[in-house]
Structures are given as structure tokens and as C-alpha cells.
C-alpha positions, 0 to 999 in steps of 0.5 A, a space after each residue: 770771490 772770497 771764501 766769505 762771500 762764497 760762504 754767505 752765498 751758499 749758506 744763504 741759498 741753502 737756508 732759504 731752501 730749507 725755510 721754503 720747504 718748511 713753509 711748503 710742507 707745514 704740518 696741519 695735524 698731529 699725524 703730520 707733525 709726528 710722522 709726516 702723515 705716514 705717506 713718505 716714499 721709500 726714496 725720500 725717507 731713505 735720503 731723510 734717514 741718511 741725513 738724520 743719521 749722518 749728523 755733525 759727528 759723521 760729517 765734521 768730527 768722524 774723519 777728524 777723529 780718524 785722522 788723529 786716532 788712525 786705526 783706533 778711529 775705526 771703532 766709530 766707522 764699524 760701530 755706527 755702520 754696523 748699528 744701522 744694519 742692525 736697526 734696519 734688519 732687526 728692529 725697523 720692520 717690527 716697530 713699523 708694524 706696531 704702528 705707534 708714533 714714538 719709542 716711548 709710545 711703543 714701550 708704554 703700549 708694549 709694557 702696558 704701563 704709564 710708568 714704563 712710558 714715563 721712564 722711556 720719555 726720560 731716557 729719550 730726553 736724556 739721549 736726545 739732549 746729549 746727542 743734540 749738544 754735539 750738533 749745536 757745537 758743530 753748528 757753532 764751529 762752522 759759523 765761527 770760522 766761515 761766517 766769522 762770528 763767535 761760536 755762541 752767535 753761531 749756535 744762536 743763528 742755528 737755533 733760530 733756523 732749526 726752530 723755524 722749520 722744526 716748529 712749523 713743519 714738524 716731521 713733515 717739514 723736517 723730512 723734506 728738508 732733510 732730503 735737501 740737506 742730504 743732497 747738500 751734505 753728500 755733495 759737500 763731502 765728496 767734492 773736496 775729497 775727489 779734488 784732494 785725491 786727484 791732487 795727492 795721488 792722481 786718482 779721482 776715487 778717494 777710497 782708492 786714492 787713500 791706498 795709492 802712491 802719492 806724487 812722490 811715488 810712496 804709498 800714502 799710508 806708508 808716508 803717513 806712518 813715517 811722518 807720524 812716528 817721526 813726530 812721536 805719534 803711534 803708527 797711523 795704521 796700528 791701534 793702541 786701544 785694548 781689544 776689550 775697549 775696541 769691542 766695547 765701543 764698537 758694540 755700544 755704538 751698534 746697539 746704541 744706534 738700534 735704540 736711537 729714538 730720532 732714527 727709529 721714528 723715521 720708519 713710522 713715516 712710510 705707508 707700509 712695512 715693505 716701504 720701511 725695509 726699502 727705505 732702510 736699504 736705500 738709507 744704508 746705500 746713501 750712508 755708505 757713500 760718506 762712510 767709505 770716504 771718511 777714512 780717505 779724507 782723514 788720511 788726506 787731512 792728516 798728511 797735509 796738516 803735518 806737511 804744512 805745519 810741522 817744523 815750519 816758521 809760524 810767520 810763513 803760515 798761510 792765511 787759513 792758519 790765522 783764520 782758524 786761530 781766531 776761532 780758538 780751535 787752533 793755537 800755537 804756543 812758541 815755548 822755545 821762542 824760535 818761531 818754528 812750529 814744533 808739532 810732536 806727541 810729547 805734550 811738554 814739547 808740543 807747541 800746536 793745539 788742533 781741535 779734531 773738529 776742524 779737520 774736515 772743515 779746514 782740509 780744503 783750505 790746507 789743500 789750497 782748493 778753490 774758494 767755492 769748494 771751501 764754502 761748500 764744505 761749510 754749507 755741508 757741515 751746517 746741513 749735517 748738524 741741522 738735519 740731525 738737530 731737527 730730528 732730535 728736537 722733534 723726538 723731544 717735543 713729541 716725547 713731552 706733548 704726545 707721550 707725557 701730556 696726551 698719554 699720561 697727564 691729560 688724555 682728553 687734550 684736543 688735537 689742536 692743543 696737542 699740536 700747540 704743546 708739541 710746538 712749545 716743547 720744541 721751542 723749549 728744547 731748542 733753548 736747552 740745546 743752544 745752552 749745550 752748544 754754547 757750553 759743550 762737554 767735549 768735541 762733537 763725536 765724543 759727546 755723540 758717542 756718549 748718547 749712543 751709550 745711553 741709548 744702548 743702556 736704556 732702550 735696546 734691551 727693552 725694544 729687543 725683549 719687547 719684540 722677541 720675548 712675549 713674556 717680558 713684563 712691565 716690571 722687568 723692562 722698567 727695572 732694566 731701563 732704570 738700572 741700565 741708564 743709571 749705571 751708564 750715567 754714573 760711569 759717564 759722570 765719574 770717568 768722563 767729567 770727574 764728577 765723583 773724583 774731585 773734577 779729575 779727568 781721564 787725561 789726569 790719570 783716571 783712565 787707569 781706574 776704568 772698570 775692566 779697562 773700558 772707556 766711557 764711550 764703550 761702557 754702554 755695552 756693560 750697562 746694556 748687559 746689566 739691563 738685560 740681566 736685571 730685566 730677565 731676573 725681575 721678570 722671572 719673579 713678577 707677574 705674567 704678561 696679560 694674554 692680549 699683550 702677548 697676542 700683540 707681540 705675536 702679531 708684530 713679529 709678522 711684518 706685513 699688512 701694517 696699517 697707519 700709525 695710530 694714537 
């Protein structure tokens, strides 16, 4: 069978599975819609958390980033992995003990303020919409190539699928769908990696194959370094980023992870604090399978790409090349009209443009693997993007229905009305997410990295101080969140999108103006520190925290015997 038939078959089977699970596990109450009834097992929650966490950025874009950035791409591995450890050990058990549905719920109750809740909701919406934009772009990329529809149509199809099981099943449907999606995405990521590792090095373990000798008896990384320098690129194993930027990006991704509302809410779906700890450990194990393999996939993909295209005749390119050209994500501009592909670092001479997001998806085709493996990767990419998109959409809908409508504007709303509001909010969120998917502000991992910066700048200090500093008051937390996210937004708009510089971008020289030499992806670290400083200074000169709130904080630092999540 052809790649397209295989793709339609595998994607159709997986979509039918997701829809079937959503129908089977549809939510009948707000508790089931928000936290899956609070009775998910640690194993299922661990797999669902891993799927929720490993978005299109992890599956599609991370290895692509590493394949182009080399050593510099390690910041994404370190930041995202370290951040999950930070979340699992430092925050998850305590937030579970507090027993609320959402992060804005925690902030609103902990800081005894409707204003704090509203600010937290706005921050959650901003973070979630920025993050979901990357997921929808990932859906569009997969659909545009493998189902041979344009990216816009692909995004719309993805919207419909997510809308169905997110709106119908809520967190209950999403949880069990994500268990299936984890199985699909990890199988889809590992199978081609093992195939290519055997093909290039004879070793079936990709992590070892990356550092082994290839069929020409030369170490693979050494060969890639040579190929890179020949074309004018930096050595693959040497970094070009400044130490301060590496630190800032890594730290921003770490603390941003610990403030991501769609990941935090997963720990409210288990029965006990002990189960939250177990599911966090299991999720880390499930995540590590993909994260330790991604660098190997990056090396294999980059080496195969250079060997296949550099200096070769355009007319002799294999079918995969023209297939990706049709999507607009790969293009050849024969500047010297010699018919040969000049792929070099010099932008004036370079004739090949490769979108980083295609590297994982195109890798099996470049390596000439069987059609079913190529189709499997497409199904895995969709599983990764859709699982995270669903989790984010739930955060958006619950922020509107539970945190705004029920707890601020209409406290007397019935459970049935709240459930309807949650579903309508999800519909609206899907439409906005689809718009961002059709008009993406950058490649997947770059957009997602900005979401982590926004989470670091807004939520992390408020959550940390809320748990570990019982004297932190509402004035300090609100001021810190507003200043932190405003500063991050300003920096992001100025240096990533050129809003305040006449539309200039970093590519056009704006990089030289970065504050402290820190990129927009890393500025969340600075904004977070400013948030901490503002929170503590304002706290020092404003009213003390009520005694009953201090008692609650004392209680949540003893993570045992937690009851069910409550309104």
C-alpha cells in the first residue's frame, strides 16, 4: 500500500479510537468535566500526563530544533525535563493537597481575592492560547503533508476532532484519550528511531547508536561535525549561544513548566496525594523514553538530510522531496541555475529552505523506511498535538466557566448551567486556537517556548510563595503577576515580533538590542525574578495575611490525607 493509504488507515483507526473513548467516558458532572471525577489511577494519570506534556513541540519540533541547533538545542531538553522534575517534586503534592480544580482556583482561594482569581484567569488564558497555537500548527503540518490537504484544512479537521472529545468528555474523556494517545505517540516515535539506528550504525538502541560508528567506520557525531563545517555551519557538538542565554532559556523553561496550568491540573484527577506522587514519577519515566531518544533522532535526520540533498541534482531528488515542497515547508531556489542544490550556511548562497518542524516527520521518508512506518509517524504527530491541545482547551474552558462565571460573576449558577458554560467556552477556545493554527507566529517549539516564559513570569512565583510563604498577601501576589506577565509580553512583542520597532525581527539585527544578551525565549527568567521582587516588596508594605489563610498554608505543606477536589 502507498504511504497515503497507510496514513488514512492508521489516522482513521486512531481517530475512531479517540472518539470511541470520548463517548464511553463522557462527563456527566462538573467534577468529571474538570478533574475526571478525581478517581484516575496513578498509572493512567502518569500516561495521560506524559501525553499532555509531550506536545507537538516535543514530538514534532524538538528533535528538529536540535538537528539544526546542535548543542544549543540542548536547552530545550534540559529545561523541559528539569521543569517536570521541579513540578513533580516541588509543587504537585501540595497543590493536590489544596484540593481545587484549577490554578486560578488555587490562587483565588490562597490569596483570598476575586481580583487575584481574575488576574490568574487572564494569565492562564494567555499562556494556554500561546501554547495551543503551536499545537494547531503541528496538526496543520502533519495533515498538509500526509493527507495532502492544505495546512488550513488540516487545522480545521484537527479542531473538529479535539472539539468532539474535549467538549463531550471533559477531563474524564481527555484523560483516557490521552492514555491511548501516549501509546500511539511513543510507538510512533520509537519505531522509526530504532529502524534508522540499525540502518546507520547497526545498533538497535538509538541512544547508543547516536554515539556509535556508522557503516563507514566513522563515529556518527564526528561525521556530522565534518559535514556541518564543510557547509559553513557551526560544529554540531559545539554551542554558539552565550552562557547567560543558555542559563536563562533553560531556567525559564524549567520554572515555566512548573507553572503550566494544563499540566498542574492533571494532579487533581487522582484520589490521594500519594497517588499524585506516584503518577508524577511514572509520567517522568514515560517522558524520558522520548526525551532520551530525541537527540539521536536529530542526529540521524540531520546527517541523512545533508547526505541526501547537499550538492545533488534537483532533478534526481527522491519523491519525498517533491511531496514536502507541495506543503511549502521545503523549498529550492536555484540561484545560479546549475540544477544542483547548494545547501550552505551563507544566506546569500544557500538555495534550500527547510522548515525545522518537518525533520521528525520527513526522517523516515529520507531514510527510505517502509510506508507503514512513515504513516505511523503521522499518526503519532497528530496524537501528540491533539492530546496537549485538548488539555489546554480544558484549562481555557474551566477558567471561563468555573473561575470567572461561577466564582466571580454568578456564584448561584447551577451545576448543569456551569457544565453548559464549560462546553460553550471550549467551543469558543477551539475557534480561537484554530485561528492561531492557521496564522501561526512561528515554528512550533519557538511558540511553545514563549508560553513557558509567560507561565514563568506569571504563575510560578505566585504558586511557590503561596505554598511556602504563609505571610504572602494578595496585594503582593497580584502586583507580581501583573508586572511579571506585562514585562514578558512587552519583551516578547518587541524582540520576537518587532511590534515596538517598526516590524523589525531578530533576524534583521534586533538581537543586538536584547537586554543582558537574553533572547525572548529566555526572558521569562528575568520577568520571573522581577515578579518575585515586586511581590515581596509590595507584601512588605501592605496588610498582613488573615490567620485562617495562614492556617490553610500550614496545612497544605503536610501532603497527606487530602480529600477530594472541591468547589
